[in-house]
TIVO-2410 file (N, C-alpha, C; in nm, 3 decimals):
# residues 57
REC num residu      c1      c2      c3 atome chaine
REC   1      X  -3.824   8.385  -0.547     N      A
REC   1      X  -3.799   8.341  -0.409    CA      A
REC   1      X  -3.779   8.430  -0.309     C      A
REC   2      X  -3.855   8.421  -0.204     N      A
REC   2      X  -3.844   8.519  -0.088    CA      A
REC   2      X  -3.721   8.481  -0.002     C      A
REC   3      X  -3.661   8.573   0.039     N      A
REC   3      X  -3.560   8.554   0.144    CA      A
REC   3      X  -3.466   8.667   0.165     C      A
REC   4      X  -3.351   8.648   0.229     N      A
REC   4      X  -3.269   8.745   0.263    CA      A
REC   4      X  -3.127   8.702   0.216     C      A
REC   5      X  -3.038   8.809   0.189     N      A
REC   5      X  -2.899   8.765   0.156    CA      A
REC   5      X  -2.831   8.746   0.285     C      A
REC   6      X  -2.693   8.690   0.284     N      A
REC   6      X  -2.616   8.689   0.402    CA      A
REC   6      X  -2.601   8.805   0.482     C      A
REC   7      X  -2.587   8.925   0.409     N      A
REC   7      X  -2.572   9.048   0.475    CA      A
REC   7      X  -2.693   9.076   0.564     C      A
REC   8      X  -2.812   9.068   0.513     N      A
REC   8      X  -2.926   9.095   0.592    CA      A
REC   8      X  -2.937   8.984   0.704     C      A
REC   9      X  -2.912   8.869   0.667     N      A
REC   9      X  -2.920   8.752   0.772    CA      A
REC   9      X  -2.823   8.807   0.890     C      A
REC  10      X  -2.698   8.846   0.849     N      A
REC  10      X  -2.603   8.869   0.949    CA      A
REC  10      X  -2.654   8.998   1.033     C      A
REC  11      X  -2.725   9.097   0.989     N      A
REC  11      X  -2.760   9.219   1.052    CA      A
REC  11      X  -2.891   9.172   1.150     C      A
REC  12      X  -2.960   9.077   1.102     N      A
REC  12      X  -3.087   9.033   1.185    CA      A
REC  12      X  -3.044   8.950   1.300     C      A
REC  13      X  -2.920   8.859   1.287     N      A
REC  13      X  -2.881   8.796   1.401    CA      A
REC  13      X  -2.773   8.837   1.474     C      A
REC  14      X  -2.715   8.932   1.436     N      A
REC  14      X  -2.590   9.002   1.516    CA      A
REC  14      X  -2.454   8.915   1.486     C      A
REC  15      X  -2.456   8.822   1.405     N      A
REC  15      X  -2.341   8.746   1.356    CA      A
REC  15      X  -2.274   8.810   1.258     C      A
REC  16      X  -2.138   8.786   1.225     N      A
REC  16      X  -2.073   8.824   1.100    CA      A
REC  16      X  -2.104   8.746   0.994     C      A
REC  17      X  -2.082   8.799   0.868     N      A
REC  17      X  -2.089   8.709   0.751    CA      A
REC  17      X  -1.984   8.607   0.756     C      A
REC  18      X  -1.874   8.616   0.798     N      A
REC  18      X  -1.786   8.509   0.802    CA      A
REC  18      X  -1.836   8.412   0.884     C      A
REC  19      X  -1.902   8.439   1.005     N      A
REC  19      X  -1.952   8.329   1.090    CA      A
REC  19      X  -2.055   8.246   1.013     C      A
REC  20      X  -2.134   8.322   0.946     N      A
REC  20      X  -2.256   8.257   0.859    CA      A
REC  20      X  -2.176   8.154   0.767     C      A
REC  21      X  -2.094   8.204   0.697     N      A
REC  21      X  -2.008   8.118   0.603    CA      A
REC  21      X  -1.949   8.004   0.667     C      A
REC  22      X  -1.885   8.022   0.781     N      A
REC  22      X  -1.836   7.909   0.865    CA      A
REC  22      X  -1.939   7.796   0.892     C      A
REC  23      X  -2.059   7.849   0.934     N      A
REC  23      X  -2.158   7.758   0.972    CA      A
REC  23      X  -2.216   7.684   0.856     C      A
REC  24      X  -2.212   7.746   0.732     N      A
REC  24      X  -2.260   7.677   0.617    CA      A
REC  24      X  -2.141   7.578   0.578     C      A
REC  25      X  -2.029   7.613   0.592     N      A
REC  25      X  -1.919   7.518   0.534    CA      A
REC  25      X  -1.912   7.401   0.628     C      A
REC  26      X  -1.930   7.428   0.759     N      A
REC  26      X  -1.921   7.324   0.860    CA      A
REC  26      X  -2.038   7.231   0.869     C      A
REC  27      X  -2.153   7.268   0.802     N      A
REC  27      X  -2.284   7.198   0.789    CA      A
REC  27      X  -2.382   7.230   0.897     C      A
REC  28      X  -2.356   7.326   0.972     N      A
REC  28      X  -2.449   7.367   1.071    CA      A
REC  28      X  -2.582   7.418   1.009     C      A
REC  29      X  -2.551   7.495   0.900     N      A
REC  29      X  -2.662   7.567   0.822    CA      A
REC  29      X  -2.653   7.502   0.680     C      A
REC  30      X  -2.750   7.487   0.612     N      A
REC  30      X  -2.750   7.431   0.476    CA      A
REC  30      X  -2.697   7.550   0.386     C      A
REC  31      X  -2.636   7.509   0.265     N      A
REC  31      X  -2.598   7.605   0.165    CA      A
REC  31      X  -2.710   7.668   0.115     C      A
REC  32      X  -2.730   7.802   0.100     N      A
REC  32      X  -2.852   7.845   0.063    CA      A
REC  32      X  -2.863   7.851  -0.084     C      A
REC  33      X  -2.990   7.843  -0.148     N      A
REC  33      X  -3.009   7.854  -0.281    CA      A
REC  33      X  -2.947   7.974  -0.349     C      A
REC  34      X  -2.928   7.976  -0.481     N      A
REC  34      X  -2.868   8.092  -0.549    CA      A
REC  34      X  -2.991   8.133  -0.656     C      A
REC  35      X  -3.015   8.267  -0.659     N      A
REC  35      X  -3.100   8.321  -0.755    CA      A
REC  35      X  -3.026   8.352  -0.883     C      A
REC  36      X  -3.098   8.406  -1.000     N      A
REC  36      X  -3.052   8.411  -1.124    CA      A
REC  36      X  -2.932   8.505  -1.124     C      A
REC  37      X  -2.916   8.605  -1.032     N      A
REC  37      X  -2.795   8.704  -1.026    CA      A
REC  37      X  -2.686   8.661  -0.939     C      A
REC  38      X  -2.695   8.542  -0.906     N      A
REC  38      X  -2.589   8.470  -0.823    CA      A
REC  38      X  -2.594   8.478  -0.685     C      A
REC  39      X  -2.667   8.571  -0.633     N      A
REC  39      X  -2.677   8.613  -0.480    CA      A
REC  39      X  -2.734   8.462  -0.416     C      A
REC  40      X  -2.683   8.431  -0.289     N      A
REC  40      X  -2.741   8.331  -0.218    CA      A
REC  40      X  -2.848   8.397  -0.130     C      A
REC  41      X  -2.962   8.331  -0.121     N      A
REC  41      X  -3.086   8.374  -0.056    CA      A
REC  41      X  -3.117   8.271   0.060     C      A
REC  42      X  -3.123   8.341   0.169     N      A
REC  42      X  -3.167   8.247   0.296    CA      A
REC  42      X  -3.292   8.261   0.334     C      A
REC  43      X  -3.360   8.160   0.387     N      A
REC  43      X  -3.494   8.164   0.402    CA      A
REC  43      X  -3.511   8.202   0.555     C      A
REC  44      X  -3.629   8.235   0.607     N      A
REC  44      X  -3.666   8.249   0.750    CA      A
REC  44      X  -3.621   8.131   0.828     C      A
REC  45      X  -3.611   8.006   0.781     N      A
REC  45      X  -3.561   7.898   0.856    CA      A
REC  45      X  -3.419   7.922   0.917     C      A
REC  46      X  -3.346   7.992   0.842     N      A
REC  46      X  -3.205   8.012   0.888    CA      A
REC  46      X  -3.216   8.092   1.034     C      A
REC  47      X  -3.296   8.179   1.045     N      A
REC  47      X  -3.302   8.249   1.167    CA      A
REC  47      X  -3.333   8.162   1.289     C      A
REC  48      X  -3.418   8.067   1.261     N      A
REC  48      X  -3.453   7.964   1.356    CA      A
REC  48      X  -3.327   7.872   1.393     C      A
REC  49      X  -3.272   7.839   1.291     N      A
REC  49      X  -3.145   7.740   1.309    CA      A
REC  49      X  -3.044   7.804   1.378     C      A
REC  50      X  -3.019   7.937   1.342     N      A
REC  50      X  -2.918   8.015   1.413    CA      A
REC  50      X  -2.951   8.035   1.572     C      A
REC  51      X  -3.081   8.066   1.607     N      A
REC  51      X  -3.116   8.076   1.720    CA      A
REC  51      X  -3.110   7.959   1.815     C      A
REC  52      X  -3.131   7.843   1.754     N      A
REC  52      X  -3.142   7.708   1.822    CA      A
REC  52      X  -3.053   7.619   1.742     C      A
REC  53      X  -2.929   7.642   1.732     N      A
REC  53      X  -2.830   7.548   1.646    CA      A
REC  53      X  -2.820   7.405   1.714     C      A
REC  54      X  -2.824   7.388   1.839     N      A
REC  54      X  -2.802   7.246   1.901    CA      A
REC  54      X  -2.926   7.184   1.897     C      A
REC  55      X  -3.033   7.231   1.866     N      A
REC  55      X  -3.173   7.167   1.858    CA      A
REC  55      X  -3.222   7.122   1.727     C      A
REC  56      X  -3.128   7.142   1.624     N      A
REC  56      X  -3.177   7.111   1.498    CA      A
REC  56      X  -3.121   6.982   1.434     C      A
REC  57      X  -3.041   6.926   1.509     N      A
REC  57      X  -2.980   6.796   1.469    CA      A
REC  57      X  -3.044   6.672   1.505     C      A
***
């Protein structure tokens, strides 16, 4: 599965990892899939949803 970890997503968006976790917990972002090693992997769609959060509902 192609994608990025929360850390890479945080760097690309300028948000903290805590903010990304908050958005996942509150339902703004979907909880990302896990790969075999347990890492959560976010797709490129997360970048769009973070940039335009109020237009995705």
